[in-house]
C-alpha positions as CSV (number, residue, x, y, z in Angstrom):
1,M,-9.9,-20.8,-7.2
2,D,-6.7,-22.5,-9.0
3,I,-3.9,-19.8,-9.8
4,Y,-5.0,-19.7,-13.5
5,M,-8.6,-19.2,-12.7
6,K,-7.3,-15.7,-10.1
7,L,-5.0,-15.1,-13.4
8,A,-8.3,-14.8,-16.1
9,V,-9.9,-12.9,-13.0
10,L,-7.4,-10.4,-12.3
11,E,-7.2,-9.8,-16.4
12,Q,-10.8,-9.2,-16.9
13,L,-10.5,-6.6,-13.5
14,Y,-7.9,-5.0,-15.9
15,K,-10.1,-5.2,-18.8
16,L,-13.3,-3.5,-16.9
17,Y,-10.8,-1.1,-15.4
18,S,-9.5,0.4,-18.5
19,E,-12.5,0.2,-20.2
20,F,-13.6,2.6,-17.6
21,V,-10.6,4.6,-17.9
22,N,-11.0,5.1,-21.3
23,T,-14.5,7.0,-20.4
24,Q,-12.4,9.3,-18.4
25,E,-10.5,12.5,-19.2
26,V,-7.1,11.7,-18.2
27,C,-3.3,13.1,-19.4
28,C,-1.1,9.9,-18.2
29,K,0.1,7.2,-21.3
30,R,2.5,5.1,-22.6
31,F,6.2,6.4,-21.8
32,C,5.3,9.2,-19.0
33,A,7.0,8.2,-16.3
34,F,7.0,11.4,-14.1
35,C,5.1,9.6,-11.5
36,C,6.9,6.3,-11.6
37,T,8.1,6.3,-8.1
38,R,9.7,3.0,-6.5
39,N,6.7,3.5,-4.1
40,V,4.0,0.5,-5.6
41,T,2.5,-2.1,-3.9
42,I,1.2,-5.1,-5.6
43,T,-0.4,-8.7,-4.7
44,T,1.4,-11.8,-4.9
45,L,-1.2,-12.7,-8.3
46,E,-0.2,-9.3,-9.7
47,G,3.5,-10.3,-9.6
48,F,2.7,-13.7,-10.4
49,Y,1.2,-12.5,-13.5
50,I,4.3,-10.0,-14.5
51,V,6.7,-13.3,-14.2
52,N,4.9,-15.7,-15.5
53,Q,4.4,-13.1,-19.1
54,M,8.6,-14.0,-19.4
55,S,11.0,-16.1,-20.6
56,A,13.7,-18.0,-18.9
57,K,16.4,-15.3,-20.4
58,E,13.9,-12.0,-19.7
59,K,13.1,-13.6,-15.9
60,E,16.9,-13.4,-15.7
61,D,17.7,-10.2,-16.8
62,F,14.5,-8.7,-14.8
63,F,15.2,-10.4,-11.5
64,G,19.4,-9.1,-11.8
65,F,18.4,-5.3,-12.6
66,L,15.5,-5.4,-9.9
67,D,18.5,-6.6,-7.3
68,L,20.5,-3.5,-8.0
69,D,17.3,-1.3,-6.2
70,L,17.0,-3.6,-3.2
71,S,19.0,-1.4,-0.8
72,K,17.1,2.0,-2.5
73,D,14.3,3.0,-0.3
74,R,10.9,2.7,-1.0
75,Y,7.7,2.3,0.6
76,I,7.3,-1.0,2.4
77,P,3.3,-0.9,3.5
78,K,2.2,-2.2,6.9
79,I,-1.5,-2.3,5.7
80,T,-3.3,-3.4,2.9
81,I,-6.5,-2.5,1.5
82,N,-8.9,-4.2,2.8
83,Q,-6.9,-4.5,6.2
84,L,-7.9,-1.3,6.2
85,A,-10.9,-1.4,5.4
86,D,-11.5,-3.9,8.2
87,C,-9.7,-1.4,10.6
88,C,-12.4,1.7,9.6
89,R,-15.2,-0.5,9.8
90,N,-14.6,-1.6,13.7
91,G,-13.6,1.8,14.5
92,G,-9.6,1.5,14.7
93,T,-6.5,3.8,13.7
94,P,-4.2,2.7,11.1
95,P,-0.8,2.6,11.5
96,E,1.3,5.4,10.1
97,E,3.2,4.6,7.4
98,E,6.5,5.8,5.7
99,I,6.6,7.2,1.8
100,D,8.7,9.9,0.1
101,P,7.1,10.3,-3.8
102,N,10.8,11.7,-4.3
103,W,12.2,7.8,-4.1
104,T,12.4,7.2,-7.8
105,P,13.0,6.3,-10.6
106,C,10.9,2.9,-10.4
107,S,12.7,-0.2,-10.1
108,L,11.2,-1.4,-13.4
109,L,12.3,1.4,-15.7
110,K,14.7,1.6,-18.5
111,G,14.7,5.5,-18.7
112,E,11.1,6.2,-19.9
113,E,9.9,3.0,-20.6
114,C,8.6,0.2,-18.8
115,P,9.6,-3.1,-19.5
116,V,6.3,-4.7,-18.1
117,Y,4.0,-2.3,-19.1
118,L,1.5,-4.3,-20.9
119,F,1.2,-6.8,-17.5
120,R,1.7,-3.6,-15.2
121,P,0.2,-4.1,-12.0
122,F,-2.7,-2.4,-10.6
123,G,-1.1,0.3,-8.6
124,C,0.3,1.8,-12.0
125,R,-2.8,1.9,-13.9
126,C,-4.5,3.3,-11.6
127,L,-2.4,6.2,-11.2
128,V,-4.3,8.5,-13.5
129,S,-3.5,12.4,-13.6
130,K,-6.3,14.9,-15.0
131,V,-3.1,17.2,-15.6
132,Q,0.0,16.4,-16.9
133,C,2.4,15.8,-13.9
134,G,5.4,17.5,-15.4
135,E,4.2,20.5,-15.5
136,T,2.3,21.1,-12.0
137,G,4.4,18.8,-9.9
138,F,2.4,16.8,-8.9
139,A,-0.7,14.2,-10.3
140,Q,-4.5,15.6,-10.0
141,I,-7.0,12.5,-9.6
142,D,-10.9,12.8,-9.3
143,P,-12.1,11.8,-6.2
144,F,-14.8,9.4,-8.0
145,I,-11.8,7.6,-9.9
146,L,-9.9,7.4,-6.3
147,T,-13.3,5.4,-5.4
148,V,-13.4,3.3,-8.3
149,N,-9.7,2.7,-7.8
150,T,-10.0,1.4,-4.3
151,I,-12.9,-1.1,-5.4
152,F,-10.7,-2.7,-7.6
153,Q,-8.0,-2.8,-5.1
154,Q,-10.6,-4.3,-2.7
155,Y,-11.0,-7.1,-5.2
156,I,-7.9,-7.9,-6.5
157,E,-6.7,-8.0,-2.4
158,H,-10.1,-10.3,-2.5
159,I,-9.0,-12.7,-5.2
160,D,-5.7,-13.3,-4.0
161,S,-6.7,-13.5,-0.3
162,Q,-4.3,-16.4,0.6
163,G,-1.5,-14.2,-0.9
164,A,0.5,-11.1,0.1
165,T,0.8,-7.7,-0.5
166,G,4.0,-6.0,-0.7
167,N,6.4,-3.2,-2.4
168,A,6.5,-4.5,-6.0
169,V,10.3,-5.1,-5.5
170,D,9.6,-7.2,-2.4
171,I,6.6,-9.6,-4.4
172,L,8.9,-9.6,-7.0
173,R,12.1,-10.6,-5.6
174,H,10.1,-13.3,-3.7
175,L,8.3,-14.8,-6.3
176,K,12.5,-15.0,-7.7
177,S,12.2,-18.4,-5.8
178,E,10.8,-21.2,-7.8
179,E,10.2,-22.7,-4.0
180,F,8.2,-19.6,-3.4
181,R,6.5,-19.7,-6.7
182,Q,5.6,-23.4,-5.8
183,D,3.8,-22.8,-2.9
184,Y,2.1,-19.9,-4.2
185,Q,0.7,-22.3,-6.9
186,R,-0.4,-24.6,-4.2
187,N,-2.8,-21.8,-2.3
188,D,-0.4,-22.5,0.3
189,V,-0.6,-18.6,2.2
190,V,3.0,-17.5,1.7
191,T,4.7,-15.3,3.7
192,G,8.7,-13.1,3.8
193,K,10.2,-10.4,4.4
194,N,8.4,-7.4,4.0
195,L,5.2,-9.0,3.2
196,I,1.8,-9.0,5.0
197,S,-1.1,-11.2,4.2
198,N,-4.1,-10.4,2.3
199,L,-7.0,-10.1,3.5
200,A,-10.5,-11.1,2.1
201,I,-12.8,-8.1,1.4
202,P,-14.8,-7.0,4.7
203,C,-16.7,-4.3,3.1
204,L,-16.4,-1.9,0.4
205,M,-15.0,1.7,1.1
206,I,-17.6,3.7,-1.1
207,P,-18.1,7.5,0.1
208,P,-22.1,7.7,0.5
209,E,-21.9,10.1,-2.7
210,H,-20.3,7.9,-5.2
211,R,-22.7,4.8,-4.3
212,Q,-24.9,5.1,-6.5
213,K,-23.1,6.1,-10.0
214,V,-20.4,2.9,-9.2
215,K,-23.3,0.5,-9.0
216,P,-23.0,-0.6,-12.6
217,I,-19.1,-1.3,-12.7
218,L,-20.2,-3.4,-9.1
219,T,-22.5,-5.2,-11.5
220,S,-19.5,-6.0,-14.2
221,I,-17.3,-7.1,-11.4
222,H,-19.6,-9.1,-10.1
223,R,-20.6,-10.8,-13.7
224,I,-17.0,-11.8,-14.3
225,R,-16.9,-15.2,-15.4
226,V,-13.7,-17.2,-16.1
């Protein structure tokens, strides 16, 4: 599958997820940035999708303000969602992760506005709370939504299995390199500092109590054609 087919599938996954969220009772909306931390992880495909929407001038400005946050604390993942599924399936112990919700604000924010909101990664799209985080101090996410989120994360990584996962800042910084982007577009395996290799889906992580309820969503995902 070439890069543009992958991008088309990604857009379809985003659309399906948006349709699902629109059926749920959530408080999240544009310009609400309370939960926008520097802990968002993305795949190379999601990063490429963001960068691919920008003009040369927009890229210059975008990477310029990203550079300012390189020294700030942020979540550096040690394992991808599909690696976690593989680890659990084989009875392994996942690595301990260092993450702090106080690592704010997100490096992409300009005030309360996200300049890439329309093209934002799934990690931002799926943080949907039933309560106003600014009032409670934390998000409250329905368990079924968490299951659906995991499924979409697994499929996004699956279609980008030759790519990598990392903090949004690290992925986007690597995509600043023309050489990195060309390697990625050729479907070469990409590596770099703070990046971990993606993995095709080994198994879907669906709790028994949600298996029947997610069937329509899985059917919709499997019907995606580009």
